[in-house]
C-alpha positions in Angstrom: -39.5 -56.8 -105.1 -40.0 -56.0 -108.7 -43.1 -53.9 -109.0 -44.4 -51.5 -111.5 -44.4 -48.7 -109.1 -47.8 -47.3 -108.4 -47.2 -43.6 -108.1 -49.9 -41.0 -108.8 -52.1 -40.7 -111.8 -50.8 -37.2 -112.4 -47.3 -38.6 -112.9 -48.1 -40.8 -115.9 -47.2 -38.1 -118.4 -44.0 -37.5 -116.6 -43.0 -41.1 -116.9 -43.7 -41.2 -120.6 -41.7 -38.0 -121.0 -38.8 -39.5 -119.2 -38.8 -42.5 -121.4 -38.8 -40.3 -124.5 -35.9 -38.3 -123.0 -34.1 -41.6 -122.4 -34.6 -42.7 -126.0 -33.4 -39.3 -127.4 -30.5 -39.1 -125.0 -29.3 -42.6 -125.8 -29.5 -42.0 -129.5 -27.5 -38.8 -129.0 -24.6 -40.8 -127.6 -25.4 -41.8 -124.0 -26.7 -38.5 -122.5 -29.1 -39.8 -119.9 -32.8 -39.1 -119.2 -32.5 -35.8 -117.4 -30.0 -34.2 -119.7 -26.9 -35.3 -117.8 -23.9 -37.0 -119.3 -24.5 -40.7 -119.9 -22.4 -43.8 -119.4 -21.7 -44.4 -123.1 -24.4 -47.1 -123.4 -26.2 -45.0 -125.9 -23.4 -45.1 -128.4 -24.1 -48.8 -129.0 -27.7 -47.9 -129.9 -26.5 -46.3 -133.1 -25.3 -49.6 -134.4 -27.3 -51.0 -137.3 -29.8 -53.8 -136.4 -28.9 -57.1 -138.0 -31.6 -58.7 -140.0 -32.9 -62.1 -138.9 -31.4 -64.7 -141.1 -32.1 -68.4 -141.8 -30.2 -70.7 -139.5 -30.0 -68.2 -136.6 -31.1 -69.5 -133.2 -33.7 -67.2 -131.8 -33.9 -66.6 -128.0 -36.7 -64.9 -126.3 -36.4 -63.4 -122.8 -38.4 -61.3 -120.3 -36.5 -58.1 -119.5 -36.5 -56.6 -116.1 -37.8 -53.0 -115.9 -39.1 -50.8 -113.1 -41.2 -47.7 -113.2 -41.4 -47.5 -117.0 -44.4 -48.6 -119.1 -43.6 -51.7 -121.2 -44.6 -50.1 -124.5 -43.3 -50.0 -128.0 -40.9 -47.2 -127.3 -39.2 -49.1 -124.4 -39.1 -52.4 -126.3 -37.6 -50.6 -129.3 -34.9 -49.0 -127.2 -34.0 -52.4 -125.6 -34.0 -54.3 -128.9 -31.8 -51.8 -130.6 -29.3 -52.1 -127.7 -29.4 -55.9 -127.9 -28.8 -55.8 -131.6 -25.8 -53.7 -131.1 -24.3 -55.8 -128.4 -25.4 -59.4 -127.7 -26.7 -60.1 -131.2 -23.8 -58.4 -132.9 -21.3 -60.4 -130.8 -23.0 -63.7 -131.3 -23.7 -64.0 -135.0 -25.5 -67.3 -134.8 -27.9 -66.0 -132.1 -30.7 -63.4 -132.0 -32.2 -62.4 -128.7 -35.6 -60.7 -128.7 -37.9 -59.4 -126.0 -40.9 -61.4 -124.9 -44.0 -59.4 -125.9 -45.8 -59.9 -122.6 -43.2 -58.3 -120.3 -41.9 -59.8 -117.1 -43.8 -62.0 -114.6 -46.9 -64.0 -115.3 -45.5 -67.5 -114.6 -48.9 -69.2 -115.1 -49.0 -67.9 -118.7 -45.4 -68.8 -119.3 -46.0 -72.3 -118.0 -49.1 -72.7 -120.2 -47.1 -71.7 -123.2 -44.3 -74.0 -122.2 -46.6 -76.9 -122.0 -48.1 -76.0 -125.4 -44.6 -75.9 -126.8 -44.6 -72.4 -128.3 -44.6 -68.8 -127.5 -42.7 -69.1 -124.2 -39.6 -67.2 -123.2 -36.3 -69.1 -122.9 -35.1 -66.8 -120.1 -37.7 -65.7 -117.6 -37.7 -62.7 -115.3 -40.0 -62.3 -112.3 -40.1 -61.7 -108.6 -41.8 -62.6 -105.4 -43.6 -66.0 -105.0 -43.3 -66.5 -108.8 -40.0 -68.3 -108.0 -41.9 -70.7 -105.8 -44.5 -71.3 -108.6 -41.8 -72.2 -111.1 -40.0 -74.4 -108.6 -43.2 -76.2 -107.7 -43.5 -77.5 -111.3 -39.7 -78.1 -111.8 -39.6 -75.5 -114.6 -36.2 -74.0 -114.0 -32.8 -75.3 -115.0 -30.1 -75.5 -112.3 -27.2 -73.2 -113.1 -24.4 -74.7 -111.1 -22.6 -76.4 -114.0 -22.7 -73.3 -116.0 -21.4 -71.1 -113.2 -18.6 -73.6 -112.6 -17.5 -74.0 -116.2 -17.3 -70.2 -116.6 -15.6 -69.7 -113.2 -18.2 -67.3 -112.0 -18.2 -66.8 -108.2 -21.5 -66.5 -106.3 -20.0 -63.5 -104.5 -20.5 -61.5 -107.7 -24.0 -60.8 -106.4 -25.6 -60.2 -103.1 -25.2 -63.5 -101.3 -28.6 -63.5 -99.4 -30.2 -62.7 -102.8 -28.5 -65.6 -104.5 -29.2 -68.0 -101.6 -32.9 -67.1 -101.8 -32.9 -68.4 -105.4 -31.5 -71.7 -104.4 -33.0 -75.0 -103.4 -31.6 -78.4 -102.4 -28.0 -77.0 -102.7 -28.5 -75.9 -106.3 -28.9 -72.4 -107.8 -31.9 -71.9 -110.0 -31.8 -68.2 -110.6 -29.6 -65.1 -110.6 -30.6 -61.6 -109.4 -31.9 -59.2 -112.0 -31.4 -56.2 -109.8 -31.0 -55.4 -106.1 -33.2 -52.8 -104.6 -33.0 -52.9 -100.8 -35.3 -50.9 -98.6 -34.1 -47.7 -97.0 -36.0 -44.7 -95.4 -37.0 -41.5 -97.2 -38.4 -38.6 -95.1 -39.8 -35.1 -95.5 -37.4 -32.7 -93.9 -39.8 -29.8 -94.3 -42.3 -31.6 -92.1 -39.7 -32.1 -89.4 -38.7 -28.4 -89.8 -42.3 -27.4 -89.2 -42.5 -29.5 -86.0 -39.1 -28.4 -84.7 -37.7 -31.9 -84.8 -34.0 -32.4 -85.6 -33.1 -34.6 -88.5 -32.1 -38.1 -87.5 -28.5 -39.2 -87.6 -27.6 -42.2 -89.8 -26.6 -44.0 -86.6 -30.1 -43.9 -85.2 -31.6 -46.9 -83.4 -35.0 -48.3 -83.5 -36.0 -46.8 -80.2 -34.7 -43.4 -81.2 -36.6 -43.8 -84.5 -39.9 -44.7 -82.7 -39.6 -41.6 -80.6 -39.2 -39.4 -83.6 -42.1 -41.1 -85.5 -44.4 -40.7 -82.4 -43.7 -36.9 -82.5 -44.4 -36.7 -86.2 -47.7 -38.7 -85.8 -49.1 -36.1 -83.4 -49.6 -33.6 -86.2 -52.5 -33.4 -88.6 -52.1 -32.4 -92.2 -55.9 -31.6 -92.6 -58.8 -31.4 -90.3 -59.6 -34.8 -89.0 -56.8 -36.5 -90.9 -53.8 -37.8 -89.1 -50.3 -38.1 -90.4 -48.4 -41.3 -89.6 -44.8 -41.2 -88.4 -43.6 -44.1 -90.5 -44.9 -46.1 -93.4 -43.2 -49.5 -93.6 -43.3 -51.7 -96.7 -46.4 -53.8 -96.9 -46.2 -56.5 -94.2 -47.0 -59.7 -96.0 -45.4 -63.1 -96.2 -42.6 -61.7 -98.4 -41.4 -59.3 -95.7 -41.4 -61.4 -92.5 -37.9 -62.7 -93.2 -36.1 -59.4 -92.8 -38.0 -58.6 -89.6 -36.8 -61.8 -88.1 -33.2 -60.9 -88.9 -33.7 -57.5 -87.4 -34.2 -59.1 -84.1 -31.4 -61.7 -84.7 -33.8 -64.5 -85.6 -34.6 -66.6 -88.7 -37.9 -67.4 -90.4 -37.2 -71.1 -90.9 -34.6 -73.8 -90.2 -31.8 -74.8 -92.6 -34.0 -77.5 -94.2 -36.7 -75.0 -95.0 -39.3 -77.3 -93.5 -39.8 -75.9 -90.0 -41.3 -72.4 -89.3 -39.5 -70.4 -86.5 -41.4 -67.2 -86.5 -42.8 -68.0 -83.0 -39.3 -67.7 -81.5 -38.7 -65.0 -78.9 -37.0 -63.0 -81.6 -40.1 -63.1 -83.8 -42.4 -62.2 -80.9 -40.1 -59.3 -80.1 -40.1 -58.0 -83.7 -43.8 -58.2 -84.1 -44.6 -56.8 -80.7 -42.6 -53.7 -81.5 -44.1 -53.3 -85.0 -47.7 -54.0 -84.0 -47.3 -51.5 -81.2 -46.5 -48.8 -83.7 -49.5 -49.9 -85.9 -52.1 -50.2 -83.1 -51.1 -46.7 -81.8 -51.4 -45.3 -85.3 -47.8 -44.1 -85.2 -46.9 -46.5 -88.0 -48.5 -48.3 -90.9 -47.5 -51.1 -93.2 -48.8 -50.8 -96.7 -47.7 -50.3 -100.3 -47.9 -46.5 -100.1 -44.1 -46.0 -100.3 -43.2 -42.7 -102.1 -46.9 -41.8 -102.4 -47.1 -41.5 -98.6 -44.5 -38.7 -98.7 -45.7 -36.8 -101.7 -48.5 -34.3 -101.8 -50.3 -33.9 -98.5 -47.7 -36.2 -96.9 -49.7 -38.9 -95.0 -46.4 -40.2 -93.4 -43.4 -38.2 -92.4 -41.1 -41.2 -93.0 -41.5 -44.0 -95.4 -39.6 -47.2 -96.3 -38.8 -47.2 -100.0 -37.2 -49.8 -102.2 -34.9 -49.7 -105.2 -37.9 -50.0 -107.4 -39.0 -46.5 -106.1 -36.0 -44.5 -107.4 -37.9 -43.2 -110.4 -40.7 -42.2 -108.1 -38.3 -40.4 -105.8 -37.1 -38.4 -108.7 -40.5 -37.6 -110.2 -42.9 -37.4 -107.3 -40.6 -35.8 -104.7 -37.9 -34.4 -106.9 -37.4 -30.7 -106.2 -40.9 -30.2 -105.0 -40.2 -30.8 -101.3 -37.3 -30.8 -98.9 -36.4 -34.5 -98.3 -33.6 -36.9 -98.0 -32.7 -40.6 -97.4 -31.5 -42.6 -94.4 -30.6 -46.2 -93.7 -33.0 -48.3 -91.7 -32.3 -47.8 -88.0 -30.3 -50.3 -86.0 -32.5 -53.0 -84.5 -31.6 -55.5 -81.7 -30.0 -57.8 -84.2 -28.2 -54.9 -86.0 -29.2 -53.3 -89.2 -31.6 -55.4 -91.3 -33.8 -54.5 -94.2 -35.9 -56.0 -97.0 -34.4 -56.9 -100.4 -36.3 -57.8 -103.5 -36.0 -61.3 -104.9 -36.2 -60.4 -108.6 -34.5 -63.0 -110.7 -33.6 -64.2 -114.2 -33.7 -68.0 -114.8 -33.7 -70.5 -117.7 -37.0 -72.0 -118.6 -36.5 -75.8 -118.7 -38.7 -75.9 -121.8 -36.1 -74.1 -123.8 -34.7 -76.0 -126.8 -31.4 -74.2 -126.5 -30.2 -74.4 -122.9 -26.5 -73.6 -123.6 -27.4 -70.5 -125.7 -30.0 -69.5 -123.0 -27.2 -69.6 -120.5 -25.1 -67.2 -122.7 -28.0 -64.8 -122.7 -28.6 -65.2 -118.9 -24.9 -64.5 -118.3 -25.0 -61.4 -120.5 -28.0 -60.1 -118.5 -26.7 -60.8 -115.0 -22.9 -61.1 -115.1 -21.6 -58.9 -117.9 -22.0 -55.2 -117.1 -23.3 -53.8 -120.4 -27.0 -54.6 -120.1 -27.1 -53.5 -116.5 -25.4 -50.2 -117.3 -27.9 -49.7 -120.1 -30.8 -50.2 -117.8 -29.3 -48.0 -115.1 -29.1 -45.2 -117.7 -32.6 -45.6 -119.1 -34.7 -46.6 -116.0 -32.5 -45.7 -113.0 -32.8 -49.2 -111.8 -30.0 -50.6 -109.6 -27.5 -53.3 -110.7 -27.5 -56.8 -109.6 -23.7 -57.0 -109.8 -22.1 -55.9 -106.5 -19.2 -54.3 -108.5 -21.5 -51.8 -110.3 -23.0 -50.0 -107.3 -20.7 -46.9 -107.3 -21.3 -46.5 -111.1 -25.0 -46.7 -110.5 -25.0 -43.7 -108.2 -22.9 -41.6 -110.6 -25.3 -42.5 -113.5 -28.4 -41.7 -111.4 -27.2 -38.4 -110.3 -26.3 -37.4 -113.8 -29.6 -38.8 -115.2 -31.8 -37.3 -112.6 -30.5 -34.0 -111.1 -33.3 -33.9 -108.4 -31.5 -36.9 -106.8 -28.1 -35.2 -106.8 -27.0 -34.7 -103.2 -29.5 -37.2 -101.8 -28.0 -40.0 -99.7 -28.4 -42.6 -102.4 -25.4 -44.5 -101.0 -27.6 -46.2 -98.4 -29.0 -48.4 -101.1 -25.5 -49.5 -101.9 -24.6 -49.9 -98.2 -27.5 -52.3 -97.7 -26.8 -54.3 -100.8 -23.1 -54.6 -100.2 -23.3 -54.8 -96.4 -25.1 -58.2 -96.2 -28.0 -56.9 -94.2 -30.7 -56.9 -97.0 -32.8 -60.0 -96.8 -35.1 -61.1 -99.6 -38.1 -63.4 -99.4 -37.3 -67.1 -98.8 -39.6 -70.1 -99.4 -40.4 -73.3 -97.6 -39.4 -76.5 -99.3 -42.9 -77.7 -99.9 -46.3 -76.0 -100.4 -44.4 -72.6 -100.3 -47.2 -70.5 -101.7 -49.8 -71.9 -99.3 -47.4 -71.4 -96.4 -46.9 -67.8 -97.5 -50.6 -67.2 -97.5 -50.9 -68.5 -94.0 -48.1 -66.1 -92.9 -49.7 -63.1 -94.7 -53.1 -63.7 -93.1 -51.5 -64.1 -89.6 -49.5 -60.9 -90.0 -52.6 -59.0 -91.0 -54.4 -60.2 -87.9 -51.5 -59.2 -85.6 -51.1 -55.8 -87.3 -54.8 -55.0 -86.8 -54.7 -56.0 -83.1 -57.1 -58.9 -83.6 -54.6 -61.3 -81.9 -51.5 -60.8 -79.8 -48.1 -61.3 -81.5 -47.2 -64.3 -79.3 -50.5 -66.1 -80.0 -50.7 -65.2 -83.6 -47.1 -66.3 -84.4 -47.7 -69.6 -82.5 -50.7 -70.4 -84.6 -48.9 -69.3 -87.7 -45.9 -71.6 -87.1 -48.2 -74.6 -86.3 -50.2 -74.2 -89.4 -47.2 -73.6 -91.7 -45.4 -76.7 -90.3 -48.5 -78.8 -91.0 -48.9 -77.5 -94.5 -45.1 -78.0 -95.3 -45.1 -81.5 -93.8 -48.1 -82.5 -95.9 -46.4 -81.1 -99.0 -43.3 -83.2 -98.3 -45.4 -86.3 -98.0 -47.2 -85.6 -101.2 -44.0 -85.0 -103.1 -42.5 -88.2 -101.7 -45.6 -90.2 -102.8 -45.5 -88.5 -106.3 -41.8 -89.4 -106.7 -42.6 -93.0 -105.8 -45.4 -93.1 -108.4 -43.2 -91.5 -111.0 -40.5 -94.1 -110.6 -43.1 -96.8 -111.3 -44.4 -95.0 -114.4 -41.5 -92.9 -115.8 -42.2 -90.1 -118.2 -40.2 -87.5 -120.0 -40.4 -83.7 -119.6 -41.7 -81.5 -116.7 -44.3 -83.0 -114.3 -47.4 -81.2 -115.7 -49.7 -82.4 -112.9 -47.7 -80.6 -110.3 -47.6 -77.4 -112.4 -51.3 -77.3 -112.8 -51.8 -77.7 -109.1 -49.5 -74.8 -108.5 -51.1 -72.3 -110.9 
């Protein structure tokens, strides 16, 4: 899930400092943010920026970035790298960064309808994919992938599948940041609890978390054993796989969360929540830092910067994979994606840029060096760990390879969407999960209600789309269906 990581207010200066270090290190020839040896990406930054000339096709794109402020310094570093690579290699093209950063599909759609100011290549995450798809705003990529002989296996297969609909691919991953577990070893030392082994199971994990949750870190304040990633509609999919189930059927029109597997998963999870052993929220690294309100916390790839700055050398800590569940290992993966805006006047050139961002290694290596973000290409994972350990010495010796294991091991599951009324269906799931987690309703009853309501909403959306298609065939128009976009904003 692409997020601008929350962190602590006191860390804002540290983030700005790291970006300045990144800029200076890159200009010096690739030495990365923390003073280590870089990957060589910085040498390209020294190339002269070509001036914009008449007759040059201009492409605008939203760059992926995590944990770094989208300010003039960052934009300048990225533009300089682009000018020395993509723009230098394609004399008739000039790619520039979208001033508004990533995300904001509603704003992008409004600009696209207006016919100006929009990005040709968009970057976003989460249910933004469903928003774009609801209005038919993304170009299918299959013909481009085929003509350039690019295999889907270049990326995490579950991630690519989540960006597909109707047998077509509409987006490619911008980075993979699967969830793993970070924990405070000094807290376990104080409690006399042995560190877990990487082969731990969910029952062994629960026993350890229960022991950790017995302690207080301040009078009247309890420490949780585990902080899971926020349990909302975007996270139910991986929990279903953890119990060897699935969220929906192959047609993406029938909700299956009320299966025995779903009830088993939510019963175990809600048991931890109601006993106050576990919590599901967006605390992540912040739960471990400072007073440590959770001894263990699930963290995602978007948290790597925070791990280096908020934990760093301040505490004794390390990383583990998620435990083995009844269905084997399963964890969450982000759905961050690059895609081509159907409004672009230059689709073939936009594909060249999209391929540069997602398939060619240069841009990804550059981002790994400057922001520590993981790659989207499966082949770059070992290089990522080397770069991160050189760039951020506090992360050296930490078990970073579990990020790679999840991404390459096929057990990281991103958000998936129903075929119709996807955002409304997701809202129903999020509300139901909240009620189950609070103990307001049993997992079995809550999931049954959830599945019934989602099926009704999805079926209604299917009927509406069929009726709209019939009407459109009687009164054909050109361009995107603006009415459906407005309804989805």
